[in-house]
N, C-alpha and C positions, 0 to 999 in steps of 0.2 A: 489613829495615832497622829499627834501633832508633828509639825515639820521638825522642830528641834529634837523631839523624841526619836524621830527617824534617824537624825544625824547621830545621836548618842548611842542608839541601839542597833542600827543597821550595820551589818558586817561588810568589810571590804570585799569578801568573797562574793556576797550578793551583788555588790555594785559592778563587779567585773565578770559576772557569769552570763551576761547577755540579756539580763532583765532590763538593763538601762542602756540600750544600744547607742544613745547619743553621747555617752561618756566613755572616753577612751581610758585605758588602764592608767596612763600618766595623769589624766585629769582626775581620776578617782583618787590617786595617791595625793595629788595636789590639794584635793578637797579635805584630806585628813591631815594636812600640814598643821602642826601644832603652833606655828608662829601666830601670835595674836593679830587679828585683822582690825586694826584701828582705822576709824573712818570719821571724817568731819564733812558734813554737807553745808556749804556756805551759800547763802542766798542774798543777792543784792536786790533788794525790793524796789519795785516800781517801774522796771523796764529801762534798759541802758541803750545809749547811742553808741553802738558797737564800733563805729569808725573812730571814736575817741580812745579806744583801748585795744580790744582783742582783734578787731578787723579793720585796721587803718587803711586809708587810701595811699597806696604806694606807687601807683602808675605815674609816669611822667606827665601825661596829658590829664588835666583836671576836668571834671564835669562842669556843666553850667550850674550856676547856683540854684536855678529853678529845678534842677534834678538832684543835686546833692550839695549840702552846705558843709564845706571843709574849713574849719576855723583854726587851722594850724599850717605852718609852713613845712615844707618837706624836710628842712633841717631840724625840725622839732620831733621828727620820728625817732624812735629808739630802736636801733638795730642791735640784737644780741644773738650772735651765732646765726642760726638759720631762720630766726623769726624777727618780725617787726612788731613793736608795740606803739600804740598811740600815746599822746602826752599824758592822758589821765592815768596811765599805768607806770609812771616814772618810779614810784615807790616799789614796784615789783621787779625792778631790774636785778636785784641780788638773787632772785629766784628764777631768772629766765632760763637757766639750763635745765630746770625740772618742769617747765611749763609744757603741757600738751593742750594746744588750743584747737577746738573744733568749731568751725564756722559753717554757716549754711544749714542750720537746723530748722526744719519746717514744723511749725506748730499747728496752724490752721489757716484756711483760706479766708475766714472771717474773724473779726475781733469779738471774742466772747468775754472780754474783760480781764482784769488782773487775776482774780482768784482762780478761774478755770485754767488759765495758762500756767499759773504758779503750781497748781496741783499736778498738771500734766508734766511739767519740767522736773518736778521733784519725785514723781512716782512712776512715770512711764505709762500711766493710765489716766484718762480724764474723767472717770466715773466716780472717783473718791473711794472705791472699794478697798484699795490697797494703800498701805502707808508709804511714806517716803523711803528712799533707798536706805537711809539710816535705820529706819524701823524694820524694814524687810531684812537687812543685814543682821540686825539683832535677833530677829526671829529665826533666821536660817543658821545661826551659829549658837554657841553656848551663851545662855542668857547671863547678863551681868547683874550685880546687886542693885545698881542704880537705874538700870535700863538705859534709855536714850536721854542724854543730856540736851537741854534746849534753853535758849535765852528769850525767845519770843513766842514761837508756836512750833508745833510738830504735827505732821499729818500721820495719824495712826491708822487710818482706814477703818476696817471693821475689827481690828485687833484690840485686845485689852492690855497691851504691853505697858510695862512700867515706864514712866518718864520722871526726870528730875530737873528742877530749875537750876540753871548754872549759878544764879545769884545766891542760892541757898547753900552752895558748896563752901562758902566762907564760914558757915556755922554748922558744918556737918558734925554730928555727934552720934555715938553708938551706945545709946542707953534707952531703956523702956521708961516711959512716964507712968507714974502712979495715979495720974489724973483720972477721975471717975469716968470721963468721956471715953477712955480707952479700955474700960473694963471688959467690954465685949470683945472676946478673943476672935470673933469672926469678922470684925469690922476691917475695912481696907486700911484704915489708919494704924490699927494695932498690928496687922500683918506687915505693913511697911516698916514700922518701928522694930518689929521682931527681926526682920531681914537685916536691918542696920546693926542690931545687937549681935547677930550671928557673924557679922563681918567686922567686928570691933578691932581686930589686929590690923586689917587693911586700912581702916579709917584712922587708927592711931598713926600708922606709918605715913599716911597721906597728910595728916595735920602736922606731924613733925617736919615733913619736907616743906610744907607751906611756911611754917615758922622759920625754918632755916633760910628759905629764900627771902623772906621779909627781913630777917636779921642781916642779910648780906647787902641790904639797901635797895633791893629790886622792888620796883613799883608793880604790885601784883595786878595782872590783867586777867580777863576771862580765859585767854589762851593758856596761861600758866595753870589755872585751876582745872581746865579740861585735860591738859597734858598730864598733870599729876594724878588725876582720877584714872586716866588710862594706864599710867605706869603702875599704879597700885591695884590694878585689876578690879576697880570699882565700876568701870564702864568701858565700853569699846566703841560706842557710836555717839555722834552728836549732831544736832541740827542748829546751825548758827545763822541768824538773820541779821543783816546789816541794812539799816533804814536811813536813807538820805533823801534829799529832795530831787529825785531823778525824774519824776513824772512831769516833765517840762512842756506842757501844752502851750505855754506862752513864755516869752522872755527866756528863750533857750540859750542864746549866745552867751558864753562866759559862765552862766549860772550852772548849766548841766556839767560842763567841764570841771568846774570847781567842786561840785558835789560828788561827781563820780571819782575824782581824784581823792577826796576824803574817804570814800568807800573803799578804794583800793589801799589807802593807807591803813585802814582798819584791818583789811585782809593781811597786809604785810606785818602788822603788829601780831596778829594771830599766829602767822607762820614763824615769826621771829621768836615768839614765846615757846613754841614747840621746839625750835632749834636750841633754845637755852636749857632745856630739860634733858638730862642724860638718860638714855635707855640702858644699853650695855655694849661692851666690846667696841667702845669708841663711837657708837652711834647715838644720835639724839632721837627724841620722840618724833621729830620732823622726818627722820629717815625711815621710820617704820609706820607712818600714817599716810593714808590716802585722803586727799582733799578734792572735793567736787564743787566748783564755783560757777554759778550761773545767775540768770535773772529770768523773769517770765517771758520776755520777748525783746527784740530790738526796737528801735524807734525809726520813724520815717526819716529818710536821708535829707530831705529838703525842709526848709522852714515853711510853716503854714501861714495864713494871713495874720495870725496873732504873734508871729515871730517865734513860734514854738515848734515842737515835733510831737507826732502822735504815735499811737500803738502800731507796731508792724509785726503781726503774728505770722507772716509768711517767712520769717527768718529769725534766727536766734543764734547764740553762741554759748560755749561752755569751756571751762578750763579744768583739766584733771592734773593733779600732782600726786605721785605715789611711787612706792618702791618697785612696783612691777610694771611701771610705764617708762618708756624710753626718755622722754623729756626733749625740750628744745624743738618741738614739732608743731606744725600747723597742718590740719586736715580739713578738707572741705572748703567751700567758698560761697559767697553771696554775689548777687548781681543787681545792679541798679536798673530797674525798669523805669525808663524816662517818662516825663510827663506826656510827651508825644505818643509813646507806646501805650500808656495806661488808659484804660477805658474811663477812669474817673477823672482824668486830667491832672492827677497828682502822682508824682513819682513814689516808688516804694522799693524796698529791698526784697529779693526773693532768693530762697535757697537754691543752689544748683545741684544737679545730679552728679554723682561721683561713682567711680569704680572702687568698691571696697577693697579689692585685692591689690590694686596698684596705687590708689590715691589720685588717679587722673580725674580731672574735672571734665565732664562730658557735656558737649555743647550741641551735638547733632542727634536727631530723633532716632536714627537707626542704631547708633551705639547705645543710646539710652535704653532702647528696648532689649538689647543683648546684655549689657553689663551695668546699666545705670541703677543707682540706688539713691533714693531720697532719704537723707539723714533725718530721723525723727527722734523725739525723746526716748522712744523704745530702743533705738540704736545706741544711745548714750548709756542707758541703764544696762543693756546687755554688755557693753564694754566694761562698765564698772563691775558688774557681776564677775566677769572673767578676771579682772585685776584684783578682786577681793577673794577669789577662789570660792565663790558661792556656788553650790550645786544647783544647776538650773532646773533639775527635775523637781525640786522642792522650793522653787522660787517663782510663785504664781504671777507677779505683776506683768511679766512678759512671757511670750511663747518660748518654749525650749528651742524652737527653730529660728528665733529672732537673731539676726546676724549683728555682731558687734564690729568694732574697728580694730581688728587684730594687729594692724600695722603699728598701732601705738603701744602695743605690749612688748616687753623685753623678751 
């Protein structure tokens, strides 16, 4: 039986009768919550210098430039409630109360390149067997007519899940073509077109709302199209890639800051579009959607001989926004390993151990053995699974025993 069939056919009695000991009764009820689980996975491609945004330098004493290059003044930091944002995130200030920032995510001790780190951060697995969290969310819940929406790429793993290009949403139609190429009723194209025809009412409603938005003078962005697709039950999940010139191995100063700021501006546009689309009961699509924002790894803290920054897979960060997350929170931390400490003679950032129950950063070995946890992509995916009410027993990318960051949940 497929995972989604188990969800549809398995009874609540079975779930709570002891066959699934890892699920409490309340968790079983939550898993059957009929509220749609809208999810957008946002990926800032090429690796980000986290000190410019999600993990800024806020200590009074600054490091030596040979250990960490900090290209902003202290008064350029953005304080919003309990969190600080670096200057690249200025456009995200209106969303600061909903941001859950996770710093100190360990990817790998060695640099395996962009693709391996990207797959790991998006899926929680490095072997490519499973899809991104958006794909697995789609598989674990009721399948939607369009499947997973994407603008650049989507990691499907070994699944044959449907996907739909966001750029094609502008021309979404619900009709079968009589073209001879589609006469084969067993062809994937014919089946896809049949599915659209079966959802003609939803597509008509979607197109009507796009037309109304355009008539109001709104400049239609990808975010509007995704949000309206969600609202009309055509899709529930999306993978959205933002590509800027972040891979700054040379000429980093000023350039990376500018490019990362543009990337965050694109994120802010996406979120603003969701805010502008009404859901119901006074809520917007932003209020009922979970967003996961990350990159493949952070960048080395100091400039290299080419005045650039390199890949830093020993550390990364992520941002989660969603209706089941507290908001205005920072969890985890990174540490600069100085050039003097480093065996290579070049400084780097490394994720620090943390107590998942208290959020305390752990610096001594004894405490690390007792309560320490190294945050990895699996930890983030487990946290998202909890926030999206995904049943862990039918969610194979991570172990059912993998711990998430419960402190971020409401």
